[in-house]
C-alpha positions in Angstrom: -18.5 -12.9 4.3 -20.2 -14.5 1.3 -17.8 -17.9 -0.2 -17.0 -16.1 -3.4 -15.3 -13.4 -0.9 -13.6 -15.8 1.4 -12.3 -17.7 -2.0 -10.8 -14.7 -3.4 -9.3 -14.5 -0.1 -7.7 -17.8 0.2 -6.5 -17.4 -3.1 -5.3 -13.9 -3.0 -3.5 -14.8 -0.2 -1.6 -17.7 -2.1 -0.5 -14.9 -4.2 1.6 -13.0 -2.0 3.0 -15.5 -0.3 4.5 -16.4 -3.5 5.7 -13.1 -4.2 6.3 -11.7 -1.2 10.9 -11.5 -1.7 10.3 -10.0 -5.5 7.8 -7.4 -4.2 10.6 -6.5 -1.1 13.0 -6.1 -4.2 11.0 -4.8 -6.8 8.5 -2.4 -5.3 9.4 -1.7 -1.9 13.3 -0.8 -2.2 12.5 -0.5 -6.5 10.0 1.7 -8.4 11.1 5.0 -8.7 7.9 6.0 -8.8 5.6 3.8 -6.5 8.7 4.9 -4.2 8.4 8.8 -4.3 4.6 8.2 -3.7 5.5 6.4 -0.2 7.6 9.4 0.4 5.3 11.8 0.4 2.4 9.1 2.2 5.2 8.9 4.7 5.9 12.6 5.1 2.3 13.2 5.9 1.7 10.7 8.2 4.9 12.1 10.5 3.5 15.6 9.9 0.0 14.3 11.0 1.6 12.0 14.4 3.5 14.9 15.6 0.7 17.1 15.4 -1.8 15.0 17.5 1.2 14.2 19.7 1.2 17.7 20.6 -2.8 19.1 20.4 -4.1 15.9 22.4 -3.3 13.7 25.2 -4.1 10.2 24.5 -1.5 7.4 23.5 -1.4 6.9 19.9 -2.0 3.9 18.1 -1.1 3.7 14.7 -2.5 0.8 12.9 -1.0 -0.1 9.5 -3.3 -2.2 7.4 -2.1 -4.7 5.3 1.2 -3.6 6.7 3.1 -6.6 4.6 6.5 -6.4 5.0 6.6 -3.9 7.9 8.0 -0.4 5.8 6.0 1.5 8.7 7.1 -0.7 11.6 10.9 0.3 10.7 10.3 3.5 9.7 8.4 4.6 13.1 9.9 1.9 15.0 13.4 3.7 14.6 12.2 6.9 15.6 10.7 5.6 18.5 13.9 3.8 19.6 16.9 4.7 20.6 19.5 2.4 18.5 22.5 2.3 18.0 22.5 0.0 14.3 22.1 1.8 11.7 18.7 2.1 10.3 17.6 0.7 6.5 15.8 4.1 6.0 19.1 6.6 6.4 16.8 9.7 6.4 14.8 8.3 9.5 15.7 10.3 13.0 15.1 9.7 16.7 12.0 11.8 17.5 11.5 12.4 21.4 7.6 13.5 20.7 6.4 9.8 19.1 8.8 8.2 21.6 6.3 9.4 24.7 3.3 9.4 22.8 3.5 6.6 20.0 2.6 3.7 22.1 2.1 1.6 19.8 2.6 0.4 16.2 0.5 -2.6 14.9 0.4 -4.0 11.9 -2.1 -7.0 10.0 -1.6 -8.7 6.6 -3.0 -11.7 5.3 0.8 -13.1 4.0 2.6 -14.8 6.7 5.6 -14.3 4.1 5.7 -10.8 4.1 5.1 -10.8 8.1 8.4 -13.1 7.7 10.0 -10.7 5.8 8.7 -7.8 7.8 10.5 -9.6 11.3 13.5 -9.9 9.4 14.2 -6.4 8.9 13.4 -5.5 11.8 16.0 -7.7 13.5 18.6 -6.0 10.9 17.9 -3.0 12.2 18.3 -3.6 15.8 14.2 -3.7 16.5 12.2 -6.9 17.2 8.5 -7.1 17.7 6.7 -6.7 21.1 4.5 -4.3 22.8 5.3 -1.1 21.0 5.4 -3.0 17.5 2.9 -5.8 17.0 2.3 -8.0 14.0 -0.6 -10.1 13.6 -1.2 -11.8 10.9 -5.4 -11.7 9.9 -7.6 -9.9 8.0 -8.3 -6.6 7.6 -12.3 -6.7 7.7 -12.1 -8.3 10.9 -11.2 -5.6 12.7 -12.5 -4.9 16.5 -13.2 -1.7 18.4 -10.4 0.3 19.7 -10.5 1.5 23.4 -11.5 5.4 24.3 -8.3 5.7 26.3 -6.1 5.5 23.2 -6.0 7.6 19.7 -6.1 4.9 17.0 -4.9 6.0 13.6 -6.0 3.5 11.1 -3.7 3.2 7.6 -4.0 1.5 4.5 -1.6 2.5 1.9 -0.1 2.8 -1.4 -3.5 1.3 -3.0 -3.2 -1.3 -0.7 -7.6 -1.5 -1.3 -6.5 -2.1 -4.6 -5.8 -5.8 -3.8 -8.3 -6.5 -1.0 -10.6 -9.3 -3.7 -12.4 -5.9 -5.7 -15.2 -3.6 -5.2 -16.5 -6.0 -2.2 -13.3 -6.0 -0.4 -13.0 -2.0 -1.6 -16.6 -2.0 0.8 -15.5 -4.1 3.7 -12.3 -2.4 4.3 -14.6 0.8 4.6 -16.5 -0.6 7.0 -13.4 -2.2 8.7 -11.9 1.0 9.3 -15.1 3.0 11.1 -15.9 0.1 13.1 -12.1 0.3 14.7 -11.5 4.0 15.1 -15.6 5.0 15.6 -15.9 4.7 18.8 -12.4 5.8 19.9 -12.7 9.3 18.0 -9.8 8.1 15.6 -8.7 8.4 12.2 -8.8 6.3 9.2 -6.9 7.0 6.3 -7.0 4.7 2.6 -4.6 6.3 0.4 -4.8 4.7 -3.4 -4.0 5.8 -7.0 -6.8 7.0 -9.2 -7.9 5.3 -12.3 -7.7 8.1 -14.4 -3.7 8.3 -13.9 -4.3 4.2 -15.5 -2.3 5.3 -18.6 0.7 7.4 -17.5 1.4 5.2 -14.6 0.2 1.8 -13.8 0.7 0.6 -17.2 4.5 1.1 -16.5 4.6 0.3 -13.3 3.2 -3.1 -13.6 5.0 -4.0 -16.7 8.6 -3.0 -14.8 7.8 -5.3 -12.3 6.1 -8.1 -14.2 8.6 -10.4 -11.7 6.3 -9.5 -9.4 2.8 -10.5 -9.9 3.1 -11.5 -13.8 3.0 -10.8 -16.6 0.2 -8.4 -17.5 -2.6 -9.8 -19.6 -2.4 -6.8 -22.2 1.2 -8.2 -23.4 2.2 -10.7 -25.7 3.0 -13.0 -26.5 2.2 -15.4 -23.9 5.1 -17.6 -24.6 6.4 -17.3 -21.0 3.4 -16.2 -18.4 3.6 -19.2 -16.7 4.8 -19.7 -12.8 7.2 -21.7 -14.7 9.4 -18.8 -15.4 10.8 -15.9 -14.0 10.9 -12.8 -16.2 12.6 -9.3 -15.4 12.4 -6.1 -17.0 15.5 -4.2 -18.3 14.7 -1.4 -17.1 12.0 0.7 -14.9 9.0 2.5 -16.9 8.6 6.1 -15.1 5.4 8.0 -15.6 4.6 9.3 -18.7 6.7 6.3 -21.1 5.0 5.6 -24.0 6.8 2.9 -25.3 4.3 -0.1 -26.1 7.0 -2.6 -25.8 9.2 -4.3 -22.9 12.3 -6.5 -23.2 12.9 -8.8 -20.9 15.4 -11.7 -19.2 13.3 -14.9 -19.0 14.4 -17.5 -16.1 13.7 -20.9 -15.2 13.0 -21.5 -11.6 16.5 -22.6 -11.2 17.6 -18.9 -12.0 18.9 -20.4 -15.1 18.6 -18.0 -18.0 16.0 -19.2 -20.4 15.8 -16.3 -23.5 18.1 -13.1 -23.2 15.9 -9.8 -24.6 12.5 -11.3 -25.3 9.9 -9.0 -26.2 6.6 -8.0 -25.2 4.6 -6.0 -26.9 0.9 -4.3 -25.7 -2.0 -5.2 -27.0 -3.2 -2.0 -28.0 -7.6 -2.8 -27.9 -6.5 -4.8 -24.1 -4.5 -1.4 -22.8 -8.1 0.3 -23.8 -10.2 -2.1 -21.4 -7.9 -1.6 -18.9 -7.8 2.2 -18.6 -11.4 2.2 -19.1 -11.9 0.1 -16.3 -8.7 0.5 -14.3 -9.2 -3.4 -14.0 -5.1 -5.1 -13.8 -4.6 -8.8 -14.1 -2.1 -10.9 -14.4 -1.4 -14.1 -16.2 -1.1 -15.4 -12.7 -3.8 -14.3 -11.6 -3.2 -11.2 -9.5 -5.9 -9.0 -9.5 -5.4 -5.3 -8.5 -7.9 -2.0 -9.3 -7.2 1.3 -9.5 -10.6 3.3 -8.5 -12.0 6.5 -9.7 -12.1 9.6 -7.9 -15.7 10.0 -8.0 -16.4 6.3 -6.9 -14.3 6.5 -3.7 -16.0 9.6 -3.1 -18.8 8.1 -3.5 -18.0 5.1 -1.0 -16.4 7.2 1.5 -20.6 9.4 1.4 -22.2 5.9 1.5 -20.1 4.2 4.8 -18.4 7.2 5.9 -21.4 10.0 6.1 -20.2 13.2 7.0 -17.6 12.4 8.5 -15.5 11.3 5.5 -12.6 13.9 4.1 -11.4 13.0 0.2 -8.9 15.0 -1.4 -6.5 14.5 -4.2 -2.7 14.0 -3.3 -1.4 16.6 -5.5 -2.7 19.2 -3.1 0.4 17.5 -0.5 2.9 17.1 -3.9 2.1 17.7 -6.8 5.5 16.3 -8.6 5.4 12.9 -6.5 1.5 12.5 -6.0 -0.4 13.2 -8.6 -2.0 10.1 -9.2 -3.1 9.3 -5.6 -6.1 9.9 -3.5 -6.4 10.3 0.4 -10.1 8.8 1.7 -10.1 10.2 5.5 -12.9 9.0 8.2 -12.6 11.7 10.5 -15.3 11.6 13.7 -13.7 13.9 16.0 -12.8 16.5 13.5 -9.2 16.0 14.8 -7.7 15.4 11.0 -9.2 18.2 9.8 -7.6 20.7 12.2 -4.6 19.4 11.0 -5.6 19.9 7.2 -6.3 23.6 7.7 -3.4 24.1 9.8 -0.7 22.0 7.4 -2.2 22.4 3.8 -5.5 24.6 4.1 -7.8 21.3 2.9 
């Protein structure tokens, strides 16, 4: 791994450790557009795992790459464990078939703070890490090949590829996902947003959640764009909101209100740069990338040869997921069979 990429990993790890608690509140439990997209991912994975459990004989290992605060560990942990305590996900039911065939929900993340949140949530739901619910701190780029005795399903969801140290990290992720599932004939899935939808979705999302990753650089003035302050948007901006202003309340690090109703406004020139590049940055050095459909197609063909499957998530749900894309590695053809059976893709 080159020095520049290693430095980016170190810096990003600090950023994610610092924003973990805010991320949990504003993103995982918060923004409606993000939660809608997550629901589409969850429904797709539910159907896929049940299909695989019924159609093939090997135990399944679900691998959440960039697992963060353990959303899927809680989701599937509830499905495979008969627990009396109420799950944090009210809509999840016990699935006997998955309990029998889903051997392990395995997750890796480089942020220890995120993993601490995951362990806490599992405990609150009556679950705990163990042989079926594994959490590991480490790099997504260092994945090892899985055994042929199990069917690995490796997933990287909700645009996690977009915060994996830029294009160099994104390509390393393609290589790592192929390596981890290829010899076992498994499946790898990257779920991410399309650059073509930055204007409609990304601007409002990052403005609404600026207490997570910092003030976006396209918003002015920079008066409180510092780690010494926390700015909280008065309300979420939903997809398509064209308002170029944002009202925030500003707090110091002790939680004391500093400025009520502080007004931020978009800089048109900087907004156009973000739309044209998909490159999203904040004053606290947070960096996210929304990659175009064309570029992800190119990387898929380069790194995954003819075993790649690529489609827009609007084919899964045009209302909740018009802005996303799935890029899949499918050397065994199991995913293609599932897609033909369920979605005619």
